[in-house]
N, CA, C, O and the ligand as a Tripos MOL2 file, in Angstrom:
@<TRIPOS>MOLECULE
protein
  281   279    71     0     0
PROTEIN
NO_CHARGES

@<TRIPOS>ATOM
      1 N          69.7100  200.5520  -78.4360 N.3       1 MET1
      2 CA         69.8460  200.7730  -76.9990 C.3       1 MET1
      3 C          70.6750  199.6810  -76.3490 C.2       1 MET1
      4 O          70.3710  198.4950  -76.4770 O.2       1 MET1
      5 N          71.6940  200.0790  -75.6710 N.am      2 GLY2
      6 CA         72.5420  199.0920  -75.0150 C.3       2 GLY2
      7 C          72.2480  199.0440  -73.5300 C.2       2 GLY2
      8 O          71.2860  199.6320  -73.0350 O.2       2 GLY2
      9 N          73.0990  198.3340  -72.8530 N.am      3 LYS3
     10 CA         72.9300  198.2610  -71.4120 C.3       3 LYS3
     11 C          73.5570  199.4840  -70.7730 C.2       3 LYS3
     12 O          74.7710  199.6800  -70.8270 O.2       3 LYS3
     13 N          72.7400  200.2750  -70.1860 N.am      4 THR4
     14 CA         73.2580  201.5060  -69.5910 C.3       4 THR4
     15 C          72.8910  201.5620  -68.1130 C.2       4 THR4
     16 O          72.4400  202.5890  -67.6050 O.2       4 THR4
     17 N          73.0920  200.4460  -67.4420 N.am      5 LYS5
     18 CA         72.8230  200.4600  -66.0090 C.3       5 LYS5
     19 C          73.9610  201.1530  -65.2810 C.2       5 LYS5
     20 O          75.1360  200.9770  -65.6030 O.2       5 LYS5
     21 N          73.5920  201.9170  -64.3260 N.am      6 LYS6
     22 CA         74.6230  202.5690  -63.5240 C.3       6 LYS6
     23 C          75.0980  201.6040  -62.4390 C.2       6 LYS6
     24 O          74.3710  201.2840  -61.4990 O.2       6 LYS6
     25 N          76.3230  201.1580  -62.5990 N.am      7 VAL7
     26 CA         76.8730  200.2280  -61.6180 C.3       7 VAL7
     27 C          78.1690  200.8090  -61.0710 C.2       7 VAL7
     28 O          79.1930  200.8400  -61.7530 O.2       7 VAL7
     29 N          78.1040  201.2460  -59.8820 N.am      8 GLY8
     30 CA         79.2920  201.8350  -59.2570 C.3       8 GLY8
     31 C          79.8390  200.9090  -58.1980 C.2       8 GLY8
     32 O          79.6820  199.6900  -58.2730 O.2       8 GLY8
     33 N          80.4690  201.4860  -57.2310 N.am      9 ALA9
     34 CA         81.0130  200.6970  -56.1330 C.3       9 ALA9
     35 C          79.8830  200.0340  -55.3600 C.2       9 ALA9
     36 O          80.0380  198.9260  -54.8470 O.2       9 ALA9
     37 N          78.7730  200.7020  -55.2820 N.am     10 ALA10
     38 CA         77.6260  200.1490  -54.5620 C.3      10 ALA10
     39 C          77.0180  198.9970  -55.3490 C.2      10 ALA10
     40 O          76.4930  198.0490  -54.7650 O.2      10 ALA10
     41 N          77.0870  199.0790  -56.6560 N.am     11 GLY11
     42 CA         76.4820  198.0460  -57.4860 C.3      11 GLY11
     43 C          77.2100  196.7270  -57.3820 C.2      11 GLY11
     44 O          76.6110  195.6620  -57.5340 O.2      11 GLY11
     45 N          78.4910  196.7980  -57.1240 N.am     12 LYS12
     46 CA         79.2850  195.5720  -57.0930 C.3      12 LYS12
     47 C          78.8420  194.6540  -55.9610 C.2      12 LYS12
     48 O          78.5990  193.4660  -56.1750 O.2      12 LYS12
     49 N          78.7420  195.1980  -54.7830 N.am     13 TYR13
     50 CA         78.3050  194.3870  -53.6580 C.3      13 TYR13
     51 C          76.9200  194.8120  -53.2080 C.2      13 TYR13
     52 O          76.5360  194.6260  -52.0540 O.2      13 TYR13
     53 N          76.1900  195.3790  -54.1330 N.am     14 GLY14
     54 CA         74.9660  196.0740  -53.7460 C.3      14 GLY14
     55 C          73.7350  195.2190  -53.7550 C.2      14 GLY14
     56 O          73.6940  194.1510  -53.1440 O.2      14 GLY14
     57 N          72.7350  195.6900  -54.4490 N.am     15 VAL15
     58 CA         71.3880  195.1640  -54.3010 C.3      15 VAL15
     59 C          71.2800  193.6860  -54.6590 C.2      15 VAL15
     60 O          70.5010  192.9470  -54.0560 O.2      15 VAL15
     61 N          72.0510  193.2720  -55.6230 N.am     16 ARG16
     62 CA         71.9190  191.8900  -56.0800 C.3      16 ARG16
     63 C          72.2780  190.8960  -54.9890 C.2      16 ARG16
     64 O          71.7040  189.8100  -54.9080 O.2      16 ARG16
     65 N          73.2230  191.2750  -54.1620 N.am     17 TYR17
     66 CA         73.6540  190.3690  -53.1150 C.3      17 TYR17
     67 C          73.0480  190.7910  -51.7810 C.2      17 TYR17
     68 O          72.8360  191.9760  -51.5220 O.2      17 TYR17
     69 N          72.7820  189.8170  -50.9610 N.am     18 GLY18
     70 CA         72.1350  190.1040  -49.6910 C.3      18 GLY18
     71 C          73.1000  190.6280  -48.6530 C.2      18 GLY18
     72 O          74.3050  190.7270  -48.8820 O.2      18 GLY18
     73 N          72.5450  190.9560  -47.5190 N.am     19 ARG19
     74 CA         73.3850  191.4860  -46.4440 C.3      19 ARG19
     75 C          74.3790  190.4440  -45.9530 C.2      19 ARG19
     76 O          75.5190  190.7650  -45.6170 O.2      19 ARG19
     77 N          73.9390  189.2110  -45.9160 N.am     20 LYS20
     78 CA         74.8110  188.1680  -45.3660 C.3      20 LYS20
     79 C          76.1170  188.0890  -46.1370 C.2      20 LYS20
     80 O          77.1960  187.9980  -45.5520 O.2      20 LYS20
     81 N          76.0050  188.1260  -47.4490 N.am     21 ILE21
     82 CA         77.2090  188.0380  -48.2710 C.3      21 ILE21
     83 C          78.0980  189.2520  -48.0530 C.2      21 ILE21
     84 O          79.3220  189.1350  -48.0010 O.2      21 ILE21
     85 N          77.4840  190.4010  -47.9260 N.am     22 ARG22
     86 CA         78.2930  191.6150  -47.7150 C.3      22 ARG22
     87 C          79.0430  191.5230  -46.3900 C.2      22 ARG22
     88 O          80.2140  191.8900  -46.2900 O.2      22 ARG22
     89 N          78.3470  191.0310  -45.3930 N.am     23 GLN23
     90 CA         79.0040  190.9010  -44.0910 C.3      23 GLN23
     91 C          80.1210  189.8770  -44.1560 C.2      23 GLN23
     92 O          81.1720  190.0340  -43.5350 O.2      23 GLN23
     93 N          79.8640  188.8070  -44.9340 N.am     24 ARG24
     94 CA         80.8990  187.7930  -45.0570 C.3      24 ARG24
     95 C          82.1310  188.3660  -45.7530 C.2      24 ARG24
     96 O          83.2630  188.0570  -45.3830 O.2      24 ARG24
     97 N          81.9010  189.1950  -46.7510 N.am     25 LEU25
     98 CA         83.0210  189.8170  -47.4450 C.3      25 LEU25
     99 C          83.8190  190.6850  -46.4880 C.2      25 LEU25
    100 O          85.0500  190.6720  -46.5030 O.2      25 LEU25
    101 N          83.1220  191.4290  -45.6680 N.am     26 LEU26
    102 CA         83.8210  192.2740  -44.7090 C.3      26 LEU26
    103 C          84.6500  191.4200  -43.7680 C.2      26 LEU26
    104 O          85.7740  191.7750  -43.4120 O.2      26 LEU26
    105 N          84.0810  190.2890  -43.3700 N.am     27 LYS27
    106 CA         84.7890  189.4060  -42.4630 C.3      27 LYS27
    107 C          86.0650  188.8790  -43.1270 C.2      27 LYS27
    108 O          87.1310  188.8490  -42.5120 O.2      27 LYS27
    109 N          85.9420  188.4730  -44.3630 N.am     28 VAL28
    110 CA         87.0920  187.9640  -45.1060 C.3      28 VAL28
    111 C          88.1530  189.0440  -45.2200 C.2      28 VAL28
    112 O          89.3440  188.7780  -45.0620 O.2      28 VAL28
    113 N          87.7160  190.2540  -45.4930 N.am     29 HIS29
    114 CA         88.6680  191.3510  -45.6250 C.3      29 HIS29
    115 C          89.4420  191.5530  -44.3370 C.2      29 HIS29
    116 O          90.6520  191.7780  -44.3600 O.2      29 HIS29
    117 N          88.7470  191.4740  -43.2170 N.am     30 LYS30
    118 CA         89.4270  191.6560  -41.9410 C.3      30 LYS30
    119 C          90.4630  190.5700  -41.7310 C.2      30 LYS30
    120 O          91.5900  190.8350  -41.3110 O.2      30 LYS30
    121 N          90.0620  189.3340  -42.0310 N.am     31 GLN31
    122 CA         90.9880  188.2180  -41.8420 C.3      31 GLN31
    123 C          92.2200  188.3880  -42.7120 C.2      31 GLN31
    124 O          93.3450  188.1470  -42.2730 O.2      31 GLN31
    125 N          92.0010  188.8000  -43.9340 N.am     32 GLN32
    126 CA         93.1200  188.9340  -44.8540 C.3      32 GLN32
    127 C          94.0510  190.0560  -44.4360 C.2      32 GLN32
    128 O          95.2640  189.9710  -44.6320 O.2      32 GLN32
    129 N          93.4990  191.0830  -43.8730 N.am     33 LYS33
    130 CA         94.3660  192.1710  -43.4150 C.3      33 LYS33
    131 C          95.3040  191.6940  -42.3280 C.2      33 LYS33
    132 O          96.4400  192.1560  -42.2220 O.2      33 LYS33
    133 N          94.8270  190.7830  -41.5350 N.am     34 LYS34
    134 CA         95.6510  190.3280  -40.4240 C.3      34 LYS34
    135 C          96.7290  189.3350  -40.8690 C.2      34 LYS34
    136 O          97.9230  189.5440  -40.6530 O.2      34 LYS34
    137 N          96.2640  188.2430  -41.4990 N.am     35 LYS35
    138 CA         97.2140  187.1540  -41.7510 C.3      35 LYS35
    139 C          97.3630  186.8080  -43.2190 C.2      35 LYS35
    140 O          98.0190  185.8220  -43.5540 O.2      35 LYS35
    141 N          96.7700  187.5960  -44.1020 N.am     36 HIS36
    142 CA         96.8400  187.2900  -45.5350 C.3      36 HIS36
    143 C          96.3120  185.8940  -45.8250 C.2      36 HIS36
    144 O          96.9940  185.0720  -46.4360 O.2      36 HIS36
    145 N          95.1050  185.6420  -45.3870 N.am     37 ILE37
    146 CA         94.5210  184.3170  -45.5480 C.3      37 ILE37
    147 C          93.9610  184.1520  -46.9510 C.2      37 ILE37
    148 O          93.3150  185.0500  -47.4920 O.2      37 ILE37
    149 N          94.2190  183.0070  -47.5170 N.am     38 CYS38
    150 CA         93.7470  182.6940  -48.8610 C.3      38 CYS38
    151 C          92.2290  182.4890  -48.8560 C.2      38 CYS38
    152 O          91.7110  181.7190  -48.0470 O.2      38 CYS38
    153 N          91.5230  183.1670  -49.7460 N.am     39 PRO39
    154 CA         90.0650  183.0120  -49.8240 C.3      39 PRO39
    155 C          89.6570  181.6320  -50.3160 C.2      39 PRO39
    156 O          88.5050  181.2340  -50.1440 O.2      39 PRO39
    157 N          90.5610  180.9120  -50.9140 N.am     40 GLU40
    158 CA         90.2220  179.6020  -51.4550 C.3      40 GLU40
    159 C          90.3700  178.5070  -50.4070 C.2      40 GLU40
    160 O          89.4440  177.7270  -50.1840 O.2      40 GLU40
    161 N          91.5130  178.4510  -49.7760 N.am     41 CYS41
    162 CA         91.7660  177.3520  -48.8450 C.3      41 CYS41
    163 C          91.8170  177.8520  -47.4010 C.2      41 CYS41
    164 O          91.9520  177.0570  -46.4710 O.2      41 CYS41
    165 N          91.7110  179.1600  -47.2150 N.am     42 PHE42
    166 CA         91.6640  179.7550  -45.8840 C.3      42 PHE42
    167 C          92.8990  179.4410  -45.0550 C.2      42 PHE42
    168 O          92.8240  179.2750  -43.8370 O.2      42 PHE42
    169 N          94.0240  179.3640  -45.7310 N.am     43 LYS43
    170 CA         95.2800  179.2020  -45.0040 C.3      43 LYS43
    171 C          96.1310  180.4490  -45.2330 C.2      43 LYS43
    172 O          96.0610  181.0620  -46.2990 O.2      43 LYS43
    173 N          96.9210  180.8190  -44.2530 N.am     44 PRO44
    174 CA         97.7290  182.0240  -44.3680 C.3      44 PRO44
    175 C          98.9450  181.8100  -45.2480 C.2      44 PRO44
    176 O         100.0790  181.9450  -44.7890 O.2      44 PRO44
    177 N          98.7170  181.4780  -46.5110 N.am     45 GLY45
    178 CA         99.8350  181.1790  -47.3960 C.3      45 GLY45
    179 C          99.9710  182.1680  -48.5370 C.2      45 GLY45
    180 O         100.6500  181.8880  -49.5250 O.2      45 GLY45
    181 N          99.3390  183.3090  -48.4140 N.am     46 LEU46
    182 CA         99.3830  184.2550  -49.5220 C.3      46 LEU46
    183 C         100.7230  184.9710  -49.5800 C.2      46 LEU46
    184 O         101.2650  185.4160  -48.5680 O.2      46 LEU46
    185 N         101.2350  185.0670  -50.7960 N.am     47 LYS47
    186 CA        102.4630  185.8160  -51.0130 C.3      47 LYS47
    187 C         102.2190  186.8180  -52.1220 C.2      47 LYS47
    188 O         101.5380  186.5110  -53.1010 O.2      47 LYS47
    189 N         102.7630  188.0040  -51.9800 N.am     48 ARG48
    190 CA        102.5320  189.0390  -52.9830 C.3      48 ARG48
    191 C         103.5240  188.9010  -54.1180 C.2      48 ARG48
    192 O         104.7330  189.0250  -53.9240 O.2      48 ARG48
    193 N         102.9970  188.6420  -55.3130 N.am     49 LEU49
    194 CA        103.8670  188.5520  -56.4890 C.3      49 LEU49
    195 C         104.2120  189.9300  -56.9940 C.2      49 LEU49
    196 O         105.3630  190.2110  -57.3280 O.2      49 LEU49
    197 N         103.2180  190.7870  -57.0500 N.am     50 ALA50
    198 CA        103.3790  192.1540  -57.5210 C.3      50 ALA50
    199 C         102.2800  192.9790  -56.8700 C.2      50 ALA50
    200 O         101.3190  192.4230  -56.3390 O.2      50 ALA50
    201 N         102.4120  194.2960  -56.9050 N.am     51 PRO51
    202 CA        101.3660  195.1430  -56.3200 C.3      51 PRO51
    203 C          99.9990  194.8140  -56.9060 C.2      51 PRO51
    204 O          99.7550  195.0390  -58.0920 O.2      51 PRO51
    205 N          99.1230  194.2900  -56.0870 N.am     52 GLY52
    206 CA         97.7820  193.9480  -56.5440 C.3      52 GLY52
    207 C          97.6370  192.5100  -56.9760 C.2      52 GLY52
    208 O          96.5320  192.0710  -57.2940 O.2      52 GLY52
    209 N          98.7330  191.7580  -56.9950 N.am     53 ILE53
    210 CA         98.6610  190.3560  -57.3910 C.3      53 ILE53
    211 C          99.1960  189.4740  -56.2710 C.2      53 ILE53
    212 O         100.3230  189.6410  -55.8060 O.2      53 ILE53
    213 N          98.3610  188.5330  -55.8520 N.am     54 TRP54
    214 CA         98.7300  187.6730  -54.7360 C.3      54 TRP54
    215 C          98.6190  186.2160  -55.1430 C.2      54 TRP54
    216 O          97.7250  185.8440  -55.9040 O.2      54 TRP54
    217 N          99.5070  185.4060  -54.6490 N.am     55 GLU55
    218 CA         99.4530  183.9840  -54.9360 C.3      55 GLU55
    219 C          99.4800  183.1920  -53.6390 C.2      55 GLU55
    220 O         100.2120  183.5140  -52.7030 O.2      55 GLU55
    221 N          98.6690  182.1560  -53.6110 N.am     56 CYS56
    222 CA         98.6240  181.3030  -52.4360 C.3      56 CYS56
    223 C          99.6140  180.1600  -52.6010 C.2      56 CYS56
    224 O          99.5730  179.4260  -53.5890 O.2      56 CYS56
    225 N         100.4860  180.0200  -51.6440 N.am     57 LYS57
    226 CA        101.4890  178.9640  -51.7130 C.3      57 LYS57
    227 C         100.8970  177.6110  -51.3590 C.2      57 LYS57
    228 O         101.4940  176.5700  -51.6360 O.2      57 LYS57
    229 N          99.7380  177.6290  -50.7530 N.am     58 LYS58
    230 CA         99.1240  176.3710  -50.3240 C.3      58 LYS58
    231 C          98.3760  175.6990  -51.4690 C.2      58 LYS58
    232 O          98.5470  174.5070  -51.7220 O.2      58 LYS58
    233 N          97.5360  176.4890  -52.1660 N.am     59 CYS59
    234 CA         96.7030  175.8920  -53.2060 C.3      59 CYS59
    235 C          97.0370  176.4440  -54.5910 C.2      59 CYS59
    236 O          96.4780  175.9860  -55.5870 O.2      59 CYS59
    237 N          97.9350  177.4140  -54.6650 N.am     60 GLY60
    238 CA         98.3830  177.9090  -55.9650 C.3      60 GLY60
    239 C          97.4400  178.8910  -56.6150 C.2      60 GLY60
    240 O          97.6400  179.2680  -57.7700 O.2      60 GLY60
    241 N          96.4270  179.3090  -55.9070 N.am     61 ALA61
    242 CA         95.4690  180.2420  -56.4790 C.3      61 ALA61
    243 C          96.0630  181.6440  -56.5450 C.2      61 ALA61
    244 O          96.8450  182.0440  -55.6840 O.2      61 ALA61
    245 N          95.6800  182.3720  -57.5720 N.am     62 LYS62
    246 CA         96.1400  183.7500  -57.6990 C.3      62 LYS62
    247 C          94.9590  184.6910  -57.5760 C.2      62 LYS62
    248 O          93.8420  184.3820  -57.9900 O.2      62 LYS62
    249 N          95.2340  185.8410  -56.9990 N.am     63 PHE63
    250 CA         94.1790  186.8170  -56.8110 C.3      63 PHE63
    251 C          94.6630  188.2000  -57.2010 C.2      63 PHE63
    252 O          95.8280  188.5530  -57.0230 O.2      63 PHE63
    253 N          93.7360  188.9640  -57.7340 N.am     64 ALA64
    254 CA         94.0310  190.3580  -58.0490 C.3      64 ALA64
    255 C          93.6210  191.2300  -56.8670 C.2      64 ALA64
    256 O          92.5970  190.9940  -56.2260 O.2      64 ALA64
    257 N          94.4140  192.2090  -56.6030 N.am     65 GLY65
    258 CA         94.1760  193.0590  -55.4490 C.3      65 GLY65
    259 C          92.9610  193.9580  -55.5780 C.2      65 GLY65
    260 O          92.5770  194.6490  -54.6350 O.2      65 GLY65
    261 N          92.3730  193.9360  -56.7440 N.am     66 LYS66
    262 CA         91.1970  194.7810  -56.9180 C.3      66 LYS66
    263 C          90.0370  194.2630  -56.0810 C.2      66 LYS66
    264 O          89.3480  195.0240  -55.4010 O.2      66 LYS66
    265 N          89.8380  192.9610  -56.1450 N.am     67 ALA67
    266 CA         88.7160  192.3790  -55.4330 C.3      67 ALA67
    267 C          89.0850  192.1050  -53.9800 C.2      67 ALA67
    268 O          88.3030  192.3510  -53.0620 O.2      67 ALA67
    269 N          90.2860  191.5940  -53.7980 N.am     68 TYR68
    270 CA         90.7130  191.2720  -52.4450 C.3      68 TYR68
    271 C          91.9320  192.1170  -52.0890 C.2      68 TYR68
    272 O          92.7780  192.3940  -52.9400 O.2      68 TYR68
    273 N          92.0090  192.5120  -50.8600 N.am     69 LYS69
    274 CA         93.2200  193.1880  -50.4100 C.3      69 LYS69
    275 C          93.8170  192.4520  -49.2340 C.2      69 LYS69
    276 O          93.5010  192.7530  -48.0830 O.2      69 LYS69
    277 N          94.6510  191.5180  -49.5020 N.am     70 PRO70
    278 CA         95.2660  190.7060  -48.4410 C.3      70 PRO70
    279 C          96.1200  191.5680  -47.5190 C.2      70 PRO70
    280 O          96.7140  191.0560  -46.5700 O.2      70 PRO70
    281 ZN         94.9910  178.8900  -50.9860 Zn       71 ZN71
@<TRIPOS>BOND
     1     1     2 1
     2     2     3 1
     3     3     4 2
     4     3     5 am
     5     5     6 1
     6     6     7 1
     7     7     8 2
     8     7     9 am
     9     9    10 1
    10    10    11 1
    11    11    12 2
    12    11    13 am
    13    13    14 1
    14    14    15 1
    15    15    16 2
    16    15    17 am
    17    17    18 1
    18    18    19 1
    19    19    20 2
    20    19    21 am
    21    21    22 1
    22    22    23 1
    23    23    24 2
    24    23    25 am
    25    25    26 1
    26    26    27 1
    27    27    28 2
    28    27    29 am
    29    29    30 1
    30    30    31 1
    31    31    32 2
    32    31    33 am
    33    33    34 1
    34    34    35 1
    35    35    36 2
    36    35    37 am
    37    37    38 1
    38    38    39 1
    39    39    40 2
    40    39    41 am
    41    41    42 1
    42    42    43 1
    43    43    44 2
    44    43    45 am
    45    45    46 1
    46    46    47 1
    47    47    48 2
    48    47    49 am
    49    49    50 1
    50    50    51 1
    51    51    52 2
    52    51    53 am
    53    53    54 1
    54    54    55 1
    55    55    56 2
    56    55    57 am
    57    57    58 1
    58    58    59 1
    59    59    60 2
    60    59    61 am
    61    61    62 1
    62    62    63 1
    63    63    64 2
    64    63    65 am
    65    65    66 1
    66    66    67 1
    67    67    68 2
    68    67    69 am
    69    69    70 1
    70    70    71 1
    71    71    72 2
    72    71    73 am
    73    73    74 1
    74    74    75 1
    75    75    76 2
    76    75    77 am
    77    77    78 1
    78    78    79 1
    79    79    80 2
    80    79    81 am
    81    81    82 1
    82    82    83 1
    83    83    84 2
    84    83    85 am
    85    85    86 1
    86    86    87 1
    87    87    88 2
    88    87    89 am
    89    89    90 1
    90    90    91 1
    91    91    92 2
    92    91    93 am
    93    93    94 1
    94    94    95 1
    95    95    96 2
    96    95    97 am
    97    97    98 1
    98    98    99 1
    99    99   100 2
   100    99   101 am
   101   101   102 1
   102   102   103 1
   103   103   104 2
   104   103   105 am
   105   105   106 1
   106   106   107 1
   107   107   108 2
   108   107   109 am
   109   109   110 1
   110   110   111 1
   111   111   112 2
   112   111   113 am
   113   113   114 1
   114   114   115 1
   115   115   116 2
   116   115   117 am
   117   117   118 1
   118   118   119 1
   119   119   120 2
   120   119   121 am
   121   121   122 1
   122   122   123 1
   123   123   124 2
   124   123   125 am
   125   125   126 1
   126   126   127 1
   127   127   128 2
   128   127   129 am
   129   129   130 1
   130   130   131 1
   131   131   132 2
   132   131   133 am
   133   133   134 1
   134   134   135 1
   135   135   136 2
   136   135   137 am
   137   137   138 1
   138   138   139 1
   139   139   140 2
   140   139   141 am
   141   141   142 1
   142   142   143 1
   143   143   144 2
   144   143   145 am
   145   145   146 1
   146   146   147 1
   147   147   148 2
   148   147   149 am
   149   149   150 1
   150   150   151 1
   151   151   152 2
   152   151   153 am
   153   153   154 1
   154   154   155 1
   155   155   156 2
   156   155   157 am
   157   157   158 1
   158   158   159 1
   159   159   160 2
   160   159   161 am
   161   161   162 1
   162   162   163 1
   163   163   164 2
   164   163   165 am
   165   165   166 1
   166   166   167 1
   167   167   168 2
   168   167   169 am
   169   169   170 1
   170   170   171 1
   171   171   172 2
   172   171   173 am
   173   173   174 1
   174   174   175 1
   175   175   176 2
   176   175   177 am
   177   177   178 1
   178   178   179 1
   179   179   180 2
   180   179   181 am
   181   181   182 1
   182   182   183 1
   183   183   184 2
   184   183   185 am
   185   185   186 1
   186   186   187 1
   187   187   188 2
   188   187   189 am
   189   189   190 1
   190   190   191 1
   191   191   192 2
   192   191   193 am
   193   193   194 1
   194   194   195 1
   195   195   196 2
   196   195   197 am
   197   197   198 1
   198   198   199 1
   199   199   200 2
   200   199   201 am
   201   201   202 1
   202   202   203 1
   203   203   204 2
   204   203   205 am
   205   205   206 1
   206   206   207 1
   207   207   208 2
   208   207   209 am
   209   209   210 1
   210   210   211 1
   211   211   212 2
   212   211   213 am
   213   213   214 1
   214   214   215 1
   215   215   216 2
   216   215   217 am
   217   217   218 1
   218   218   219 1
   219   219   220 2
   220   219   221 am
   221   221   222 1
   222   222   223 1
   223   223   224 2
   224   223   225 am
   225   225   226 1
   226   226   227 1
   227   227   228 2
   228   227   229 am
   229   229   230 1
   230   230   231 1
   231   231   232 2
   232   231   233 am
   233   233   234 1
   234   234   235 1
   235   235   236 2
   236   235   237 am
   237   237   238 1
   238   238   239 1
   239   239   240 2
   240   239   241 am
   241   241   242 1
   242   242   243 1
   243   243   244 2
   244   243   245 am
   245   245   246 1
   246   246   247 1
   247   247   248 2
   248   247   249 am
   249   249   250 1
   250   250   251 1
   251   251   252 2
   252   251   253 am
   253   253   254 1
   254   254   255 1
   255   255   256 2
   256   255   257 am
   257   257   258 1
   258   258   259 1
   259   259   260 2
   260   259   261 am
   261   261   262 1
   262   262   263 1
   263   263   264 2
   264   263   265 am
   265   265   266 1
   266   266   267 1
   267   267   268 2
   268   267   269 am
   269   269   270 1
   270   270   271 1
   271   271   272 2
   272   271   273 am
   273   273   274 1
   274   274   275 1
   275   275   276 2
   276   275   277 am
   277   277   278 1
   278   278   279 1
   279   279   280 2
@<TRIPOS>SUBSTRUCTURE
     1 MET1         2 RESIDUE 1 A MET
     2 GLY2         6 RESIDUE 1 A GLY
     3 LYS3        10 RESIDUE 1 A LYS
     4 THR4        14 RESIDUE 1 A THR
     5 LYS5        18 RESIDUE 1 A LYS
     6 LYS6        22 RESIDUE 1 A LYS
     7 VAL7        26 RESIDUE 1 A VAL
     8 GLY8        30 RESIDUE 1 A GLY
     9 ALA9        34 RESIDUE 1 A ALA
    10 ALA10       38 RESIDUE 1 A ALA
    11 GLY11       42 RESIDUE 1 A GLY
    12 LYS12       46 RESIDUE 1 A LYS
    13 TYR13       50 RESIDUE 1 A TYR
    14 GLY14       54 RESIDUE 1 A GLY
    15 VAL15       58 RESIDUE 1 A VAL
    16 ARG16       62 RESIDUE 1 A ARG
    17 TYR17       66 RESIDUE 1 A TYR
    18 GLY18       70 RESIDUE 1 A GLY
    19 ARG19       74 RESIDUE 1 A ARG
    20 LYS20       78 RESIDUE 1 A LYS
    21 ILE21       82 RESIDUE 1 A ILE
    22 ARG22       86 RESIDUE 1 A ARG
    23 GLN23       90 RESIDUE 1 A GLN
    24 ARG24       94 RESIDUE 1 A ARG
    25 LEU25       98 RESIDUE 1 A LEU
    26 LEU26      102 RESIDUE 1 A LEU
    27 LYS27      106 RESIDUE 1 A LYS
    28 VAL28      110 RESIDUE 1 A VAL
    29 HIS29      114 RESIDUE 1 A HIS
    30 LYS30      118 RESIDUE 1 A LYS
    31 GLN31      122 RESIDUE 1 A GLN
    32 GLN32      126 RESIDUE 1 A GLN
    33 LYS33      130 RESIDUE 1 A LYS
    34 LYS34      134 RESIDUE 1 A LYS
    35 LYS35      138 RESIDUE 1 A LYS
    36 HIS36      142 RESIDUE 1 A HIS
    37 ILE37      146 RESIDUE 1 A ILE
    38 CYS38      150 RESIDUE 1 A CYS
    39 PRO39      154 RESIDUE 1 A PRO
    40 GLU40      158 RESIDUE 1 A GLU
    41 CYS41      162 RESIDUE 1 A CYS
    42 PHE42      166 RESIDUE 1 A PHE
    43 LYS43      170 RESIDUE 1 A LYS
    44 PRO44      174 RESIDUE 1 A PRO
    45 GLY45      178 RESIDUE 1 A GLY
    46 LEU46      182 RESIDUE 1 A LEU
    47 LYS47      186 RESIDUE 1 A LYS
    48 ARG48      190 RESIDUE 1 A ARG
    49 LEU49      194 RESIDUE 1 A LEU
    50 ALA50      198 RESIDUE 1 A ALA
    51 PRO51      202 RESIDUE 1 A PRO
    52 GLY52      206 RESIDUE 1 A GLY
    53 ILE53      210 RESIDUE 1 A ILE
    54 TRP54      214 RESIDUE 1 A TRP
    55 GLU55      218 RESIDUE 1 A GLU
    56 CYS56      222 RESIDUE 1 A CYS
    57 LYS57      226 RESIDUE 1 A LYS
    58 LYS58      230 RESIDUE 1 A LYS
    59 CYS59      234 RESIDUE 1 A CYS
    60 GLY60      238 RESIDUE 1 A GLY
    61 ALA61      242 RESIDUE 1 A ALA
    62 LYS62      246 RESIDUE 1 A LYS
    63 PHE63      250 RESIDUE 1 A PHE
    64 ALA64      254 RESIDUE 1 A ALA
    65 GLY65      258 RESIDUE 1 A GLY
    66 LYS66      262 RESIDUE 1 A LYS
    67 ALA67      266 RESIDUE 1 A ALA
    68 TYR68      270 RESIDUE 1 A TYR
    69 LYS69      274 RESIDUE 1 A LYS
    70 PRO70      278 RESIDUE 1 A PRO
    71 ZN71       281 GROUP 0 **** ****
């Protein structure tokens, strides 16, 4: 028997994490939609390298568009 937990879109930000974190994620998403703010250093230095891949010019962090949508 393996791990057969059903984890969908709800499971990702779901029961394991509290409401506060979910709300914070929503807040971050809103900010990123506006100014492409880096989740690491919170500066508007994100540049899109490729569809779904973003790099921060301020701190050099890279992000995949799956989790974040700048
Ligand atoms: Zn950064």
